[in-house]
C-alpha distance (Angstrom), angle and dihedral (degrees) to the residues before:
residue distance angle dihedral
M1 . . .
P2 3.82 . .
L3 3.81 118.2 .
T4 3.81 105.8 -121.7
H5 3.82 99.7 169.5
S6 3.79 128.8 71.5
I7 3.77 108.4 -69.3
L8 3.82 99.4 -171.8
L9 3.82 94.3 108.5
L10 3.80 91.5 45.8
Q11 3.81 89.5 50.1
L12 3.82 90.1 51.8
V13 3.81 90.7 50.5
V14 3.81 92.6 51.3
I15 3.83 94.4 43.6
L16 3.81 96.3 47.1
A17 3.81 94.2 43.9
T18 3.81 92.8 49.1
A19 3.81 92.9 44.7
R20 3.79 93.8 49.6
G21 3.79 93.1 44.7
L22 3.79 94.8 50.5
G23 3.81 90.7 42.3
L24 3.81 90.6 57.0
L25 3.80 90.5 45.1
L26 3.80 95.3 51.1
R27 3.78 91.9 45.6
Y28 3.79 87.5 75.6
F29 3.80 87.8 60.4
G30 3.79 92.7 52.9
Q31 3.81 96.0 -103.6
P32 3.82 125.1 137.0
A33 3.78 121.3 -113.0
V34 3.79 92.7 -104.4
I35 3.81 90.1 67.1
G36 3.80 89.0 57.8
E37 3.79 90.1 50.8
M38 3.81 90.8 51.2
A39 3.80 89.8 48.1
A40 3.81 89.2 50.0
G41 3.80 89.5 57.0
I42 3.79 91.0 53.5
V43 3.82 92.5 45.0
L44 3.81 92.5 51.0
G45 3.80 92.5 45.6
P46 3.80 129.4 84.9
I47 3.81 93.1 -84.4
V48 3.84 96.1 70.4
F49 3.81 112.1 2.2
G50 3.80 92.2 33.7
A51 3.80 91.0 51.3
L52 3.82 94.4 48.7
A53 3.82 98.7 40.3
P54 3.80 109.5 8.3
D55 3.81 96.3 169.6
L56 3.80 94.3 49.3
Q57 3.80 92.3 45.1
A58 3.80 91.6 49.6
Q59 3.83 90.8 51.1
L60 3.80 96.5 43.8
F61 3.82 95.6 45.1
A62 3.79 102.7 28.1
K63 3.78 114.6 171.4
E64 3.79 93.9 -117.6
S65 3.82 90.2 55.4
L66 3.81 95.4 54.5
T67 3.82 93.9 78.1
A68 3.79 92.7 78.7
L69 3.80 91.2 47.4
G70 3.80 89.5 50.5
S71 3.79 91.6 54.2
L72 3.80 92.2 49.2
S73 3.81 91.6 48.5
Q74 3.82 90.8 50.6
L75 3.80 90.1 51.3
G76 3.79 90.7 49.4
L77 3.80 92.5 50.7
V78 3.79 92.8 50.4
L79 3.82 93.6 48.6
F80 3.79 93.0 45.3
M81 3.81 95.0 49.3
F82 3.81 89.2 46.3
I83 3.80 88.9 59.1
V84 3.82 91.8 44.4
G85 3.80 90.1 53.6
A86 3.79 91.0 48.6
E87 3.82 89.7 52.4
L88 3.81 93.1 51.6
R89 3.80 112.1 111.5
A90 3.80 132.7 -175.7
P91 3.81 107.6 -161.0
D92 3.82 91.3 166.5
G93 3.80 92.6 51.2
V94 3.77 132.5 -82.4
R95 3.80 94.0 -99.1
A96 3.81 93.7 53.1
Q97 3.80 90.9 45.6
I98 3.80 92.7 51.0
K99 3.81 92.0 46.1
A100 3.80 94.1 51.9
A101 3.80 93.6 43.1
G102 3.81 90.7 47.1
M103 3.80 93.5 53.6
V104 3.80 92.5 47.7
S105 3.80 93.5 46.0
V106 3.81 95.2 48.0
L107 3.79 92.9 49.3
S108 3.82 91.9 44.5
V109 3.81 89.7 53.2
L110 3.80 99.8 43.4
L111 3.82 96.7 56.9
P112 3.85 98.5 52.0
M113 3.79 90.4 40.2
G114 3.80 89.7 54.7
L115 3.80 90.2 49.9
G116 3.80 90.2 48.6
L117 3.79 91.4 52.4
A118 3.81 89.2 48.4
I119 3.81 94.5 56.3
A120 3.82 95.2 38.5
P121 3.85 94.4 89.2
L122 3.81 89.4 56.9
L123 3.81 94.2 48.0
Y124 3.79 99.2 40.6
P125 3.84 98.2 78.2
Q126 3.81 92.1 49.2
L127 3.81 106.0 35.2
A128 3.80 108.1 24.0
P129 3.83 113.5 111.4
P130 3.80 116.8 -123.1
G131 3.79 113.5 -83.8
V132 3.83 96.2 20.1
A133 3.79 114.9 122.0
F134 3.79 123.0 -133.7
W135 3.81 100.7 -105.3
P136 3.81 97.5 52.4
F137 3.80 88.4 48.5
A138 3.82 92.0 47.5
L139 3.81 92.3 49.1
F140 3.79 90.4 49.1
I141 3.81 91.0 53.2
A142 3.81 89.2 47.9
V143 3.81 91.9 51.4
A144 3.81 91.7 46.7
M145 3.80 89.6 53.8
A146 3.83 93.3 47.9
V147 3.81 102.3 42.8
T148 3.82 119.0 110.7
A149 3.80 127.0 -148.3
F150 3.81 93.1 -123.5
P151 3.85 97.9 -178.6
V152 3.81 91.8 45.7
L153 3.80 91.8 50.9
A154 3.81 90.9 48.0
R155 3.80 91.0 49.7
I156 3.81 92.8 49.9
L157 3.80 91.6 49.1
K158 3.79 90.4 48.5
D159 3.79 93.4 49.0
R160 3.80 88.3 51.1
N161 3.83 92.4 46.3
L162 3.80 90.8 -121.3
T163 3.80 100.6 125.8
Q164 3.82 92.5 95.7
T165 3.82 95.3 46.6
P166 3.83 123.8 93.6
I167 3.80 92.5 -113.4
G168 3.81 90.9 47.9
R169 3.82 92.7 50.4
L170 3.80 90.9 47.4
A171 3.81 91.4 48.3
L172 3.81 93.5 49.7
G173 3.80 94.0 46.5
S174 3.80 94.9 46.5
A175 3.82 92.3 44.9
A176 3.82 90.9 51.9
I177 3.82 92.6 50.5
A178 3.81 92.4 43.7
D179 3.81 91.7 52.3
V180 3.80 91.3 48.4
L181 3.82 89.2 52.6
A182 3.80 90.6 47.9
W183 3.82 92.4 51.3
I184 3.80 90.3 48.7
M185 3.80 89.9 51.8
L186 3.80 89.2 49.1
A187 3.80 89.2 53.4
L188 3.81 87.4 51.3
V189 3.81 90.6 52.8
I190 3.80 90.7 51.1
A191 3.80 89.4 48.9
L192 3.80 91.3 52.4
I193 3.81 92.7 48.9
A194 3.81 95.4 45.5
S195 3.79 99.0 35.6
K196 3.82 94.5 176.4
T197 3.81 100.1 42.6
G198 3.81 102.5 21.8
W199 3.80 103.0 64.9
P200 3.83 95.4 64.5
G201 3.79 88.8 55.3
F202 3.80 91.2 49.6
W203 3.80 94.5 51.4
R204 3.81 89.6 43.1
A205 3.82 89.7 56.3
I206 3.81 92.5 48.1
G207 3.77 96.2 45.6
G208 3.79 95.0 37.2
L209 3.80 92.2 53.0
F210 3.80 92.1 58.9
G211 3.79 90.5 40.3
I212 3.78 95.3 54.1
A213 3.81 91.6 45.2
I214 3.81 89.2 54.3
V215 3.81 92.3 47.0
V216 3.80 93.6 48.1
F217 3.80 99.0 45.8
V218 3.81 99.6 31.6
A219 3.81 103.1 36.7
L220 3.80 110.0 17.2
R221 3.79 98.4 39.3
P222 3.82 97.6 61.5
M223 3.82 91.9 37.7
Y224 3.80 93.9 54.9
A225 3.79 91.0 41.5
R226 3.82 89.8 59.5
L227 3.81 92.2 43.8
L228 3.81 92.9 51.0
A229 3.80 92.1 45.8
R230 3.83 89.9 52.5
R231 3.81 102.0 38.6
A232 3.83 103.2 24.8
H233 3.80 106.1 28.3
D234 3.83 89.4 145.8
G235 3.84 92.4 54.2
Q236 3.81 93.8 -107.8
P237 3.80 110.1 105.6
G238 3.79 118.4 -157.0
G239 3.76 127.2 -131.7
M240 3.83 95.2 -80.1
M241 3.80 94.1 47.9
L242 3.80 92.2 45.7
A243 3.80 89.3 51.5
L244 3.82 90.2 51.8
L245 3.80 90.2 51.5
L246 3.79 91.7 51.1
I247 3.80 91.5 46.7
G248 3.80 90.1 53.9
A249 3.81 92.3 48.3
F250 3.82 93.2 48.4
A251 3.81 92.6 45.6
C252 3.80 92.9 52.6
A253 3.81 90.8 45.7
A254 3.81 91.3 51.2
A255 3.81 90.6 48.1
T256 3.81 94.6 53.6
E257 3.79 90.6 45.2
W258 3.82 89.7 52.6
L259 3.80 88.9 51.0
G260 3.80 89.9 58.8
L261 3.80 95.5 -102.7
H262 3.79 125.9 109.0
A263 3.79 120.8 -80.5
V264 3.81 91.8 -124.4
F265 3.82 91.7 70.8
G266 3.79 92.8 60.8
A267 3.80 92.6 48.2
F268 3.82 90.4 46.8
L269 3.82 92.0 50.6
F270 3.79 92.3 48.8
G271 3.79 92.0 50.1
A272 3.81 90.4 48.6
C273 3.82 91.9 54.0
L274 3.81 94.4 58.1
P275 3.81 119.7 102.1
R276 3.81 115.4 -87.2
D277 3.80 97.6 -111.0
E278 3.80 117.1 150.4
R279 3.80 92.4 -158.3
L280 3.80 91.1 53.6
L281 3.79 90.5 47.3
H282 3.80 91.2 51.1
T283 3.81 90.8 51.5
L284 3.81 93.0 48.5
V285 3.79 90.9 49.3
E286 3.79 92.3 50.3
R287 3.80 95.4 46.9
I288 3.81 104.0 34.2
E289 3.78 113.5 14.2
H290 3.78 98.9 60.6
I291 3.79 94.8 53.6
A292 3.82 90.2 44.2
V293 3.81 95.9 47.8
I294 3.79 100.3 36.2
V295 3.82 101.2 38.5
L296 3.81 111.6 17.2
M297 3.80 106.3 33.4
P298 3.84 94.5 58.1
I299 3.82 86.8 58.2
F300 3.80 89.5 58.0
F301 3.79 92.6 54.0
A302 3.80 91.8 42.2
L303 3.81 90.2 55.4
A304 3.78 89.8 50.6
G305 3.81 88.8 56.4
L306 3.80 94.0 42.6
N307 3.80 90.1 55.9
T308 3.79 92.5 55.7
T309 3.78 122.6 98.2
P310 3.82 133.5 -151.2
D311 3.81 87.3 -132.4
P312 3.84 108.7 85.4
A313 3.79 120.1 -137.3
G314 3.75 109.5 -67.2
R315 3.80 94.0 -0.7
G316 3.80 93.2 113.0
R317 3.76 90.2 50.1
R318 3.77 92.1 48.8
Q319 3.79 91.2 46.6
G320 3.80 89.1 50.4
I321 3.79 89.3 51.9
R322 3.79 90.1 47.7
R323 3.80 91.0 48.9
R324 3.79 91.4 49.3
G325 3.80 90.2 45.7
W326 3.80 91.4 49.8
R327 3.78 90.6 49.7
A328 3.80 91.1 50.4
H329 3.81 89.7 47.5
R330 3.79 90.2 49.8
R331 3.80 91.4 50.0
L332 3.80 90.4 48.8
R333 3.78 91.1 49.5
M334 3.81 91.2 50.1
A335 3.81 89.9 49.5
R336 3.79 90.6 51.1
E337 3.79 91.4 49.1
F338 3.80 90.6 49.5
R339 3.80 90.3 48.5
N340 3.81 92.0 50.1
R341 3.79 92.0 48.0
F342 3.79 90.9 48.1
A343 3.82 90.4 49.7
D344 3.81 90.4 50.2
E345 3.80 90.7 50.2
C346 3.80 90.6 48.7
A347 3.80 90.7 49.3
R348 3.79 91.2 51.0
D349 3.81 90.9 48.1
D350 3.79 90.8 48.2
G351 3.78 90.5 51.0
A352 3.77 90.0 49.5
D353 3.82 89.5 49.3
R354 3.80 90.9 51.3
H355 3.77 90.4 51.1
Q356 3.78 90.5 49.1
G357 3.81 89.3 46.9
R358 3.78 92.4 55.8
T359 3.79 89.8 47.9
G360 3.80 90.4 49.2
R361 3.79 92.7 50.1
R362 3.77 90.8 53.7
R363 3.77 89.1 48.6
D364 3.82 91.2 49.7
R365 3.78 91.6 48.2
Q366 3.77 91.2 51.5
C367 3.82 90.2 47.0
G368 3.80 91.8 51.4
L369 3.79 92.8 50.3
H370 3.78 91.1 47.3
H371 3.86 92.4 56.5
A372 3.82 97.2 42.5
D373 3.83 131.4 102.7
G374 3.67 125.8 -134.5
D375 3.80 89.9 -79.9
G376 3.76 89.5 58.2
Y377 3.83 98.6 -111.7
P378 3.78 123.1 117.8
H379 3.77 122.9 -113.9
H380 3.80 125.3 -103.8
G381 3.77 121.5 -116.5
D382 3.78 125.1 38.7
D383 3.76 94.3 -7.4
H384 3.78 89.3 51.2
A385 3.83 89.9 49.8
D386 3.79 88.9 52.4
A387 3.78 90.0 52.1
E388 3.79 90.1 47.2
S389 3.78 89.9 52.1
V390 3.80 88.5 53.7
R391 3.79 91.5 50.8
K392 3.84 95.1 42.7
P393 3.82 112.8 114.7
Q394 3.76 110.6 -112.8
A395 3.77 131.0 -169.4
G396 3.72 113.8 -109.5
T397 3.74 142.7 98.2
R398 3.76 124.7 -21.0
G399 3.79 89.7 -103.2
E400 3.80 91.5 55.7
R401 3.80 92.2 50.7
R402 3.80 90.2 48.6
R403 3.81 90.2 48.3
H404 3.82 90.0 53.2
R405 3.80 93.3 51.6
K406 3.80 92.4 51.2
S407 3.80 92.5 45.2
R408 3.81 89.2 60.8
L409 3.79 89.3 59.8
I410 3.77 91.3 51.3
S411 3.85 96.3 45.5
P412 3.83 108.7 33.1
H413 3.84 124.3 -168.4
T414 3.83 119.7 -97.9
E415 3.70 122.6 -134.6
């Protein structure tokens, strides 16, 4: 029966149970728990669950009910990336860390972007929307090839306990810079498509990125350092201090989202600006990370699976073209069959007309002999009028007109 009440809690039960079950299953294959959560999203989506029980899947995960799940997943991403930023360390110095991560990120972006630009001429005629020029489409393909799933990478590193290792720190830093570059390129694509309204957004993203970095590391960092030293000198912030930390994380996330970037970058920057205190980090992990990772992050991956479709990109369009082509082919075949049947009917009628023509010629010959004298010419008068009526052209079928022409040769006029 249809589900008329709020199904948010039931959705959470199904998502968490499926994510945990598949996470435990894939652990035997050496995969982290996040892979099970991603697989749970695909299983609960239209590809698996929708194929097995389409009505139940449509009722349980109706489109109008996904808004609440989207809000919870956004909250989980922001909290998780806040913790990841707070865990980030730079034992070799911040400048050296940024330099190494910048070199890796730039090189990791340039190669896939070049490959995306190389295949863009092949994809443009088939996939480009109407009215979109080639270069915006090519840049979009390049950005799509170069973008990195920053939260997924951070989750995998955290499940593997690699966030505190040199390779983990380098991977997180380079992924953050690469995603910032990809979002800036996406803003450039939007500016090229909407030339009148897109360029202000592009320059806002460029200028706002430097502005928020200055605000976070020049203003917020010393302010929160003094607050933590005064209110959480033992590394265990109370309720008021924890609320201030969350307000700062949410404010930075909202600012980066307003700039046209993703909200996770603001939360990551705010976490990175906090003092490097292991006691504070342990408290944040105990109070925030578990609820974010265990409850909220699986919702994010479930939504990614729920938004998938069993119809690949362009397949519906191609199937529509095939269906229209098959219909046109069927109409053409029916027309050909009708034409062939009509030709056969005409041939049979023509054969019948020929047969009637031969019969008419014999009848005309007999009529001409019946009205002739001994010299073989017909009489004048009524008999001649009868002969004229036989030879008179009459409207009718093609066979009748042909029969009339030949009858004139058999029974000629007399002077």
